[in-house]
Each structure stands twice: as structure tokens, then as C-alpha cells.
C-alpha positions as a LaTeX table, in Angstrom:
\begin{tabular}{lrrr}
\hline
Residue & $x$ (\AA) & $y$ (\AA) & $z$ (\AA) \\
\hline
Met1 & $-18.40$ & $-2.91$ & $-26.70$ \\
Ala2 & $-16.87$ & $-1.90$ & $-23.22$ \\
Pro3 & $-18.28$ & $-4.44$ & $-20.22$ \\
Thr4 & $-20.69$ & $-3.39$ & $-17.76$ \\
Arg5 & $-19.91$ & $-2.13$ & $-14.23$ \\
Glu6 & $-21.54$ & $-5.45$ & $-12.97$ \\
Lys7 & $-19.19$ & $-7.41$ & $-14.92$ \\
Ile8 & $-16.12$ & $-5.44$ & $-13.67$ \\
Leu9 & $-17.31$ & $-5.73$ & $-10.16$ \\
Glu10 & $-17.56$ & $-9.49$ & $-10.76$ \\
Thr11 & $-13.95$ & $-9.78$ & $-11.88$ \\
Leu12 & $-13.08$ & $-7.56$ & $-8.87$ \\
Ala13 & $-14.53$ & $-10.04$ & $-6.62$ \\
Thr14 & $-12.10$ & $-12.36$ & $-7.43$ \\
Val15 & $-8.99$ & $-10.71$ & $-6.26$ \\
Ser16 & $-8.54$ & $-11.59$ & $-2.89$ \\
Leu17 & $-7.14$ & $-9.71$ & 0.11 \\
Pro18 & $-4.09$ & $-11.02$ & 2.52 \\
Asp19 & $-6.60$ & $-10.39$ & 5.58 \\
Gly20 & $-9.66$ & $-12.48$ & 3.92 \\
Gly21 & $-12.24$ & $-11.42$ & 2.01 \\
Asp22 & $-11.89$ & $-9.70$ & $-1.67$ \\
Leu23 & $-11.78$ & $-6.11$ & $-3.04$ \\
Val24 & $-15.71$ & $-5.87$ & $-3.61$ \\
Ser25 & $-16.98$ & $-7.65$ & $-0.58$ \\
Arg26 & $-14.90$ & $-5.46$ & 1.56 \\
Asp27 & $-16.22$ & $-2.42$ & $-0.09$ \\
Leu28 & $-13.03$ & $-1.05$ & $-0.97$ \\
Ile29 & $-13.71$ & $-0.02$ & $-4.79$ \\
Arg30 & $-14.40$ & 3.63 & $-5.34$ \\
Gly31 & $-15.22$ & 6.13 & $-8.53$ \\
Leu32 & $-15.41$ & 3.02 & $-11.00$ \\
Met33 & $-15.88$ & 4.86 & $-14.38$ \\
Val34 & $-16.34$ & 2.82 & $-18.21$ \\
Gln35 & $-16.01$ & 4.90 & $-20.98$ \\
Glu36 & $-17.29$ & 4.35 & $-24.51$ \\
Asn37 & $-13.77$ & 3.45 & $-25.75$ \\
Gly38 & $-13.37$ & 0.68 & $-23.29$ \\
Ala39 & $-11.34$ & 2.54 & $-20.74$ \\
Val40 & $-11.85$ & 1.68 & $-17.18$ \\
Ser41 & $-10.92$ & 3.74 & $-14.20$ \\
Phe42 & $-10.88$ & 3.04 & $-10.48$ \\
Leu43 & $-9.98$ & 3.73 & $-7.11$ \\
Ile44 & $-8.86$ & 1.15 & $-4.21$ \\
Glu45 & $-9.22$ & 2.79 & $-1.03$ \\
Ala46 & $-8.06$ & 0.98 & 2.18 \\
Pro47 & $-7.18$ & 1.87 & 5.68 \\
Ala48 & $-3.96$ & 3.09 & 5.54 \\
Glu49 & $-1.94$ & 0.11 & 7.29 \\
Leu50 & $-3.73$ & $-2.33$ & 4.91 \\
Ala51 & $-3.38$ & $-0.21$ & 1.70 \\
Ala52 & 0.42 & $-0.34$ & 2.16 \\
Thr53 & 0.09 & $-4.10$ & 1.69 \\
Leu54 & $-2.16$ & $-4.15$ & $-1.27$ \\
Ala55 & $-0.23$ & $-3.43$ & $-4.10$ \\
Pro56 & 0.19 & $-6.81$ & $-5.74$ \\
Gln57 & $-3.84$ & $-6.70$ & $-5.58$ \\
Arg58 & $-4.17$ & $-3.27$ & $-7.51$ \\
Asp59 & $-1.42$ & $-5.05$ & $-9.84$ \\
Ala60 & $-3.96$ & $-8.27$ & $-10.18$ \\
Ala61 & $-7.11$ & $-6.11$ & $-10.49$ \\
Gln62 & $-5.56$ & $-4.15$ & $-13.35$ \\
Ala63 & $-4.46$ & $-7.46$ & $-15.07$ \\
Arg64 & $-7.79$ & $-8.86$ & $-14.93$ \\
Val65 & $-9.87$ & $-5.94$ & $-15.86$ \\
Glu66 & $-7.65$ & $-5.62$ & $-18.69$ \\
Arg67 & $-8.46$ & $-9.18$ & $-19.76$ \\
Leu68 & $-12.01$ & $-8.62$ & $-20.15$ \\
Asp69 & $-13.46$ & $-8.42$ & $-23.88$ \\
Gly70 & $-13.93$ & $-4.86$ & $-24.63$ \\
Val71 & $-11.43$ & $-2.98$ & $-22.36$ \\
Ser72 & $-8.68$ & $-1.04$ & $-23.98$ \\
Lys73 & $-7.04$ & $-0.14$ & $-20.89$ \\
Ala74 & $-7.59$ & $-0.07$ & $-17.02$ \\
Thr75 & $-6.22$ & 2.68 & $-14.79$ \\
Val76 & $-5.91$ & 1.52 & $-11.30$ \\
Ile77 & $-4.99$ & 4.10 & $-7.97$ \\
Leu78 & $-4.33$ & 2.28 & $-4.79$ \\
Thr79 & $-5.03$ & 5.09 & $-2.01$ \\
Ala80 & $-5.52$ & 5.10 & 1.77 \\
His81 & $-7.65$ & 6.95 & 4.22 \\
Asp82 & $-7.41$ & 7.28 & 7.90 \\
Ala83 & $-8.16$ & 4.13 & 10.21 \\
Thr84 & $-8.73$ & 3.81 & 13.86 \\
Pro85 & $-5.40$ & 5.17 & 15.32 \\
Lys86 & $-3.43$ & 2.06 & 17.15 \\
Gly87 & $-1.09$ & 4.27 & 19.11 \\
Pro88 & 0.80 & 7.62 & 19.88 \\
Pro89 & 3.78 & 8.38 & 18.19 \\
Arg90 & 7.02 & 7.53 & 20.26 \\
Pro91 & 10.36 & 9.35 & 20.44 \\
Ala92 & 12.93 & 6.83 & 18.62 \\
Pro93 & 14.73 & 4.59 & 21.08 \\
Ala94 & 18.46 & 4.90 & 21.67 \\
Pro95 & 20.19 & 3.29 & 18.44 \\
Ser96 & 21.76 & 0.09 & 18.97 \\
Ala97 & 25.55 & $-0.83$ & 17.90 \\
Gly98 & 24.46 & $-1.78$ & 14.56 \\
Lys99 & 22.38 & $-0.83$ & 11.39 \\
Gly100 & 20.46 & $-3.11$ & 9.72 \\
Ala101 & 18.99 & $-3.67$ & 6.22 \\
Pro102 & 16.35 & $-1.03$ & 5.00 \\
Pro103 & 13.38 & $-1.01$ & 7.07 \\
Ser104 & 10.10 & $-2.70$ & 5.56 \\
Leu105 & 8.26 & 0.51 & 7.38 \\
Lys106 & 4.71 & 0.89 & 7.01 \\
Ile107 & 5.15 & 4.45 & 5.49 \\
Gly108 & 2.26 & 6.48 & 5.95 \\
Gln109 & 0.87 & 5.06 & 9.21 \\
His110 & $-1.67$ & 7.53 & 11.00 \\
Pro111 & $-0.19$ & 7.64 & 14.86 \\
Met112 & $-2.56$ & 8.90 & 17.22 \\
Pro113 & $-2.78$ & 12.81 & 17.53 \\
Gln114 & $-0.70$ & 13.89 & 20.56 \\
Asp115 & $-1.81$ & 16.41 & 23.38 \\
Gly116 & $-0.11$ & 19.22 & 21.74 \\
Pro117 & 3.17 & 20.16 & 20.05 \\
Glu118 & 6.20 & 17.87 & 21.46 \\
Pro119 & 9.72 & 18.66 & 20.96 \\
Ile120 & 11.96 & 15.81 & 18.82 \\
Pro121 & 14.64 & 14.23 & 20.84 \\
Gly122 & 17.70 & 15.51 & 20.61 \\
Val123 & 17.08 & 18.47 & 18.16 \\
Thr124 & 17.67 & 21.91 & 19.14 \\
Asn125 & 15.80 & 23.76 & 16.67 \\
Val126 & 13.23 & 22.95 & 13.97 \\
Val127 & 12.75 & 25.68 & 11.37 \\
Ala128 & 10.36 & 25.33 & 8.51 \\
Ile129 & 11.47 & 26.41 & 4.61 \\
Ala130 & 8.25 & 27.34 & 3.12 \\
Ser131 & 6.59 & 29.36 & 0.31 \\
Gly132 & 3.13 & 29.94 & $-0.64$ \\
Lys133 & 3.78 & 29.24 & $-4.77$ \\
Gly134 & 5.66 & 26.29 & $-5.93$ \\
Gly135 & 8.48 & 27.24 & $-8.17$ \\
Val136 & 10.30 & 29.67 & $-6.54$ \\
Gly137 & 12.97 & 27.44 & $-5.41$ \\
Lys138 & 12.23 & 26.69 & $-2.02$ \\
Ser139 & 13.63 & 23.04 & $-2.07$ \\
Thr140 & 16.98 & 24.53 & $-3.35$ \\
Val141 & 17.17 & 26.96 & $-0.76$ \\
Ala142 & 16.52 & 24.17 & 1.69 \\
Ser143 & 19.39 & 21.83 & 0.40 \\
Asn144 & 21.84 & 24.71 & 0.09 \\
Leu145 & 21.21 & 26.13 & 3.38 \\
Ala146 & 21.83 & 22.95 & 4.96 \\
Val147 & 24.95 & 22.21 & 3.21 \\
Ala148 & 26.23 & 25.46 & 3.88 \\
Leu149 & 25.44 & 25.22 & 7.84 \\
Ala150 & 27.25 & 21.95 & 8.06 \\
Ala151 & 30.17 & 23.50 & 6.33 \\
Gln152 & 29.98 & 25.87 & 9.22 \\
Gly153 & 30.26 & 23.14 & 12.04 \\
Arg154 & 26.76 & 22.94 & 12.74 \\
Lys155 & 24.86 & 19.70 & 13.03 \\
Ile156 & 22.23 & 19.62 & 10.51 \\
Gly157 & 19.01 & 17.46 & 9.69 \\
Leu158 & 17.07 & 17.91 & 6.49 \\
Leu159 & 13.34 & 16.56 & 6.26 \\
Asp160 & 11.63 & 16.63 & 2.82 \\
Ala161 & 7.92 & 16.93 & 3.84 \\
Asp162 & 7.02 & 17.45 & 0.20 \\
Val163 & 5.57 & 13.68 & 0.16 \\
Leu164 & 3.45 & 14.29 & $-2.93$ \\
Gly165 & 6.71 & 15.76 & $-5.06$ \\
Pro166 & 9.74 & 14.78 & $-3.05$ \\
Ser167 & 13.13 & 16.39 & $-4.63$ \\
Gln168 & 15.76 & 16.59 & $-1.96$ \\
Gln169 & 17.17 & 12.36 & $-2.70$ \\
Met170 & 17.89 & 14.42 & $-6.08$ \\
Met171 & 19.49 & 17.63 & $-4.76$ \\
Met172 & 21.43 & 15.81 & $-2.08$ \\
Gly173 & 22.54 & 13.13 & $-4.26$ \\
Thr174 & 22.01 & 9.88 & $-2.83$ \\
Ser175 & 19.37 & 7.11 & $-3.14$ \\
Glu176 & 20.72 & 5.05 & $-0.22$ \\
Lys177 & 17.93 & 3.59 & 1.93 \\
Pro178 & 17.35 & 4.52 & 5.51 \\
Lys179 & 18.44 & 1.70 & 7.64 \\
Ser180 & 16.23 & 0.15 & 10.93 \\
Asp181 & 17.14 & $-2.23$ & 13.65 \\
Asp182 & 13.51 & $-2.83$ & 14.27 \\
Gly183 & 11.24 & $-2.31$ & 11.46 \\
Lys184 & 9.47 & 0.36 & 12.87 \\
Thr185 & 11.86 & 3.15 & 13.21 \\
Met186 & 15.15 & 4.14 & 10.91 \\
Tyr187 & 18.18 & 6.26 & 10.78 \\
Pro188 & 18.43 & 9.13 & 8.33 \\
Val189 & 20.94 & 8.79 & 5.64 \\
Glu190 & 23.93 & 11.00 & 5.30 \\
Ala191 & 24.93 & 13.40 & 2.23 \\
His192 & 27.23 & 16.34 & 2.47 \\
Gly193 & 27.59 & 16.29 & 6.07 \\
Val194 & 23.67 & 16.73 & 6.38 \\
Lys195 & 21.37 & 14.17 & 7.70 \\
Met196 & 18.22 & 13.72 & 5.50 \\
Val197 & 15.00 & 11.84 & 4.87 \\
Ser198 & 12.82 & 12.14 & 2.10 \\
Ile199 & 10.05 & 9.74 & 0.85 \\
Gly200 & 11.64 & 9.67 & $-2.25$ \\
Leu201 & 14.18 & 7.26 & $-0.54$ \\
Phe202 & 11.47 & 4.62 & $-0.71$ \\
Val203 & 9.57 & 5.05 & $-3.92$ \\
Asp204 & 10.38 & 4.37 & $-7.44$ \\
Pro205 & 11.82 & 7.63 & $-8.83$ \\
Asp206 & 9.02 & 7.16 & $-11.86$ \\
Gln207 & 6.11 & 6.47 & $-9.53$ \\
Ala208 & 3.95 & 9.00 & $-8.65$ \\
Val209 & 2.88 & 9.29 & $-4.45$ \\
Ile210 & $-1.15$ & 9.26 & $-5.12$ \\
Trp211 & $-2.05$ & 9.82 & $-1.27$ \\
Arg212 & $-4.82$ & 11.59 & 0.56 \\
Gly213 & $-4.17$ & 14.12 & 3.79 \\
Pro214 & $-4.12$ & 11.20 & 6.57 \\
Leu215 & $-1.51$ & 9.22 & 4.81 \\
Ile216 & 0.95 & 12.46 & 4.16 \\
Thr217 & 0.55 & 13.55 & 7.52 \\
Gly218 & 1.15 & 10.04 & 8.73 \\
Thr219 & 4.39 & 9.97 & 7.01 \\
Leu220 & 5.00 & 13.40 & 8.22 \\
Gln221 & 4.81 & 12.12 & 11.93 \\
Gln222 & 6.77 & 9.05 & 11.08 \\
Phe223 & 9.63 & 11.25 & 9.54 \\
Leu224 & 9.43 & 13.65 & 12.64 \\
Phe225 & 9.49 & 11.28 & 15.42 \\
Met226 & 10.31 & 7.72 & 14.58 \\
Val227 & 13.77 & 8.67 & 12.82 \\
His228 & 17.10 & 8.84 & 15.06 \\
Trp229 & 18.04 & 12.25 & 14.19 \\
Gly230 & 20.51 & 11.85 & 17.08 \\
Glu231 & 22.04 & 15.59 & 18.34 \\
Leu232 & 21.21 & 18.00 & 15.76 \\
Asp233 & 21.49 & 22.01 & 16.02 \\
Leu234 & 18.92 & 22.36 & 13.80 \\
Leu235 & 16.34 & 20.39 & 11.66 \\
Leu236 & 15.22 & 21.95 & 8.25 \\
Ile237 & 12.02 & 21.07 & 6.99 \\
Asp238 & 11.37 & 21.44 & 3.38 \\
Leu239 & 7.57 & 22.16 & 3.21 \\
Pro240 & 5.38 & 21.63 & 0.25 \\
Pro241 & 4.15 & 24.73 & $-1.69$ \\
Gly242 & 0.87 & 26.36 & 0.04 \\
Thr243 & $-1.27$ & 26.00 & 3.51 \\
Gly244 & $-2.50$ & 22.40 & 3.99 \\
Asp245 & $-2.40$ & 19.69 & 5.77 \\
Val246 & 1.03 & 19.08 & 6.00 \\
Gln247 & 1.72 & 22.93 & 7.42 \\
Ile248 & $-1.05$ & 22.23 & 9.80 \\
Thr249 & 0.31 & 18.98 & 11.44 \\
Leu250 & 3.39 & 20.76 & 11.86 \\
Ala251 & 2.08 & 23.46 & 13.76 \\
Gln252 & 0.07 & 21.03 & 16.03 \\
Lys253 & 2.82 & 18.21 & 16.20 \\
Val254 & 6.10 & 19.86 & 16.83 \\
Gln255 & 7.50 & 22.58 & 18.81 \\
Met256 & 8.60 & 24.76 & 16.43 \\
Thr257 & 11.43 & 27.69 & 16.22 \\
Gly258 & 10.17 & 29.29 & 13.59 \\
Ala259 & 9.69 & 29.46 & 9.79 \\
Leu260 & 11.59 & 30.81 & 6.87 \\
Val261 & 9.39 & 31.93 & 3.90 \\
Val262 & 10.99 & 32.00 & 0.33 \\
Ser263 & 9.74 & 34.08 & $-2.84$ \\
Thr264 & 10.86 & 35.54 & $-5.77$ \\
Pro265 & 10.01 & 39.13 & $-6.44$ \\
Gln266 & 7.51 & 38.99 & $-8.82$ \\
Asp267 & 3.80 & 39.92 & $-7.26$ \\
Val268 & 2.40 & 36.84 & $-8.27$ \\
Ala269 & 4.74 & 34.97 & $-5.97$ \\
Leu270 & 4.54 & 37.57 & $-3.63$ \\
Val271 & 0.92 & 37.39 & $-3.02$ \\
Asp272 & 1.15 & 33.69 & $-1.77$ \\
Ala273 & 4.13 & 34.41 & 0.13 \\
His274 & 1.94 & 36.64 & 2.07 \\
Lys275 & $-0.49$ & 33.84 & 2.64 \\
Ala276 & 2.23 & 31.70 & 3.67 \\
Val277 & 3.34 & 34.51 & 6.60 \\
Asp278 & $-0.10$ & 34.70 & 7.39 \\
Met279 & $-0.76$ & 30.91 & 8.10 \\
Phe280 & 2.60 & 30.94 & 10.32 \\
His281 & 1.06 & 33.86 & 12.28 \\
Arg282 & $-2.00$ & 32.04 & 12.69 \\
Val283 & $-0.82$ & 29.06 & 14.06 \\
Asp284 & 1.76 & 30.97 & 16.51 \\
Ile285 & 4.64 & 29.95 & 14.47 \\
Pro286 & 7.44 & 32.96 & 14.33 \\
Val287 & 8.47 & 33.85 & 10.72 \\
Leu288 & 12.17 & 34.49 & 11.15 \\
Gly289 & 12.44 & 36.28 & 7.90 \\
Leu290 & 11.61 & 36.51 & 4.19 \\
Ile291 & 14.35 & 35.20 & 1.68 \\
Glu292 & 14.43 & 36.35 & $-2.36$ \\
Asn293 & 15.49 & 33.96 & $-4.49$ \\
Met294 & 16.20 & 34.41 & $-8.05$ \\
Ala295 & 16.62 & 38.20 & $-7.35$ \\
Met296 & 19.12 & 38.87 & $-10.20$ \\
Tyr297 & 20.81 & 37.56 & $-13.03$ \\
Val298 & 24.33 & 38.53 & $-13.99$ \\
Cys299 & 25.44 & 37.68 & $-17.61$ \\
Pro300 & 28.90 & 35.57 & $-17.46$ \\
Asn301 & 29.89 & 37.13 & $-20.50$ \\
Cys302 & 29.38 & 40.87 & $-20.15$ \\
Gly303 & 28.69 & 41.26 & $-16.75$ \\
His304 & 25.45 & 42.91 & $-17.28$ \\
Glu305 & 22.82 & 42.51 & $-14.34$ \\
Asp306 & 19.11 & 41.79 & $-15.13$ \\
His307 & 16.13 & 41.48 & $-12.59$ \\
Ile308 & 14.29 & 39.47 & $-14.56$ \\
Phe309 & 11.27 & 38.68 & $-11.90$ \\
Gly310 & 11.71 & 42.14 & $-10.71$ \\
Glu311 & 13.40 & 44.23 & $-8.18$ \\
Gly312 & 13.59 & 44.47 & $-4.43$ \\
Gly313 & 9.86 & 42.95 & $-4.20$ \\
Val314 & 10.79 & 40.42 & $-1.18$ \\
Lys315 & 12.68 & 43.31 & 0.55 \\
Ala316 & 9.81 & 45.73 & 0.51 \\
Glu317 & 7.11 & 43.13 & 1.50 \\
Ala318 & 9.57 & 42.04 & 4.19 \\
Lys319 & 9.42 & 45.77 & 5.38 \\
Arg320 & 5.81 & 45.96 & 4.95 \\
Leu321 & 4.80 & 42.96 & 7.07 \\
Asp322 & 7.90 & 44.09 & 9.77 \\
Ile323 & 9.50 & 40.52 & 9.47 \\
Pro324 & 13.25 & 40.43 & 8.78 \\
Phe325 & 14.92 & 40.27 & 5.26 \\
Leu326 & 17.45 & 37.73 & 5.27 \\
Gly327 & 19.13 & 38.25 & 1.77 \\
Glu328 & 18.80 & 37.87 & $-2.08$ \\
Ile329 & 20.10 & 34.67 & $-3.73$ \\
Pro330 & 21.00 & 35.51 & $-7.34$ \\
Leu331 & 19.53 & 33.31 & $-10.22$ \\
Ala332 & 22.59 & 31.40 & $-11.98$ \\
Arg333 & 23.04 & 28.33 & $-14.25$ \\
Glu334 & 25.18 & 26.65 & $-12.06$ \\
Val335 & 22.01 & 26.55 & $-9.34$ \\
Arg336 & 20.61 & 24.41 & $-11.74$ \\
Thr337 & 23.21 & 22.15 & $-12.98$ \\
Ala338 & 24.57 & 21.80 & $-9.25$ \\
Gly339 & 20.99 & 20.78 & $-8.20$ \\
Asp340 & 20.86 & 17.97 & $-11.13$ \\
Ala341 & 24.02 & 16.80 & $-10.29$ \\
Gly342 & 23.45 & 15.96 & $-6.47$ \\
Arg343 & 25.95 & 18.31 & $-5.13$ \\
Pro344 & 24.29 & 21.88 & $-4.04$ \\
Val345 & 25.88 & 25.21 & $-5.36$ \\
Ala346 & 26.56 & 26.00 & $-1.89$ \\
Leu347 & 29.69 & 23.51 & $-1.63$ \\
Gly348 & 31.64 & 25.34 & $-4.14$ \\
Glu349 & 32.69 & 29.24 & $-4.87$ \\
Gly350 & 31.23 & 32.29 & $-6.38$ \\
Pro351 & 28.41 & 34.92 & $-5.70$ \\
Val352 & 25.56 & 32.17 & $-4.92$ \\
Ala353 & 27.61 & 30.05 & $-2.74$ \\
Glu354 & 28.40 & 33.30 & $-0.94$ \\
Ala355 & 24.97 & 34.13 & $-0.42$ \\
Tyr356 & 24.26 & 30.86 & 0.96 \\
Arg357 & 27.16 & 31.33 & 3.17 \\
Gln358 & 25.96 & 34.58 & 4.43 \\
Leu359 & 22.42 & 33.48 & 5.13 \\
Ala360 & 23.85 & 30.41 & 7.43 \\
Arg361 & 26.11 & 32.82 & 9.06 \\
Asp362 & 23.12 & 35.38 & 10.13 \\
Leu363 & 21.12 & 32.26 & 11.15 \\
Ile364 & 23.88 & 31.12 & 13.61 \\
Glu365 & 24.78 & 34.59 & 14.58 \\
Val366 & 20.72 & 34.88 & 15.72 \\
Gly367 & 21.08 & 31.31 & 17.29 \\
Val368 & 19.12 & 29.30 & 15.02 \\
Gly369 & 21.82 & 27.50 & 13.44 \\
\hline
\end{tabular}
């Protein structure tokens, strides 16, 4: 027989917090559910700064509940909510001579809102790479465009703003932890000539990031303003799909040069790409152009060209919206193998690499790259 809610709460009250009290007396338990088969689940919800220290308490809570008679399994999720802000984000100070060990940063703290969009010190252009829908290859475009620009002598940064589903650490082939001099600000890692930051460099690759909006947007602000980006011609920001918290925060906090919207040519992707364009127009971020990804597939054996996801859909949408069409990226097996290997396909040769080089040249020509 499963234990009662009261028995579980009594057990959770034995888990002490580092700053005093316990999980129950501090009212941190949310969504407690007890099923007939003995499965128990609940959230530990705390202010962001406290939540960053509570992994041991989460583990202890799970272990103690699972020891109760009648409990078959306990699922415990540690999450965070916004707390009273403690101060505004500050530009990263000038780096000192040496770089220390990986920082024990409180990733996810929520800085005080700024008066308005601010420039990132040392960064000339800031461009978001967006899509309305997931799965269209936006992150692949971001990593390949970054290395293509760097190969042409530009100083490029890449910020992985997809906090819940980071992938740039894998696509760029690095697991190096960012280093810090003071435990508050950090240096980006460098891969293939590109400076890069991703939450994926801070968390276990098998661990899900289960955060609410304030923690996600706080992390984005840290990556924008508490990283020693140095002098960059362009910072590319790989956005998550959709039109939510991260996109709104970017518009409110950063002086943006513009956005690139990636889509496949199929109608179901174009519908959401149109929504992304509409969002950027509403928040006064210029849409620099549309990119058609997975435009066509050329059989490596016979040379036959097949438009698997449709033909010309993004180009037609760009014309309809009066937005520049920036080109087509082919669908090819080497895109997948190169991304999985952490060496973007744009570093090599072939039609896909040339498509990215041409896209990079076009951005440089208009003064963005």
C-alpha cells in the first residue's frame, strides 16, 4: 500500500536546507502526487540562487522517499522561479593575465532588468538565427555559418541560446568547460576558430535541463553580458524554436543587428517561419533574410536531384514577405556525419560547404559578417 501524503511530507521535512529550515517548512514542495502503484512524484521549487545549490537535497529527498514502505519509485524535479533581483547585469571586466579553473558560476541567476537594449562590449554585430519550428536544421546552419565566417578571417562568436536543448557543444566538437578568473564572469571556449558558449558545457550530457522561464532568461543574460567575448565582428545566437521567453528577452536586452530565419521548403515549416518573421517585426528586429535548408538531395550514385521537402517554398515566401532570400543549403549525408563528429561540414569541400561559404560572403558583403 502506498504511503499517505502526510507520511511523505513528514519524511521530506527531515531534509535540511543549507541556509536553514527544511523542504517542508520553507514551502518548497510542489505538485506532490502519489499513485496506487506506489510511484511518487513532486517538484522542489526554490528561488534561482537557492535552487542552484539544492542538488544534494534533491538526491536526499528522492532516496528517503524511496525508502518508505509502499514506494516503488520516486521522481523528484528541482526547478527554480524568479526571486527578488539583486543587481543589474554588468559588462564583463577586462580579462586579467591568466585564466583560472572552470567557474563555479550560479548559471541561471536572474539579473535585474535593464532600462532598454544594450550593446555587448566589443561586439560589432549581433545576429539571431531562428526558426519557427524545430527540426529544420537551425543549429546546423548556425554552427556551419560560424565556421564559414571564421574561415574568411572574421572574428566570430556563437552563443547557444537553446538552453533546454543545447547542441552546439556537440556540433562544434568540444566539451571544454569555460574558465573564469573570479567565479562570476567567464571566457568562452574556442573551437574551429569560433568563440562559443553553451549550457551544454556545464551540464552532464545525459542530464535533462528542467528549468522555467526566469532561469532560462537569466542564463541567456549571463551568456550575453558576463562572458569575455572580446572583439568580435559578429556574435551569432542560436535560438530555440518558437517565439517565447528567449526571443522576447533578446529583443528587450540586446541591441540586435538583425535575425536570419531558417526553414525547409515544406508548408508546415513555412507556416511557423512566417510566425518567426512576424515576431521579429513586432519587436523591431530587422529580418536580414530567409535561408532554405534541406533544399534538395542529390543522389551520390546517379546524380539525380530530388526535392524531398518541396521546391522553392522559402524563396517564394521571401518574395511574398519582401524579405531577402539568402540561398539554398542542400540535404546531404555528410552534414549529419560532420555534425555528429563535431567538425562542421563547412570546414570541408563540396556543394554544402560551398553553399555556406557563399552565405558567409554575402553577409560580409552587406556589412553584417
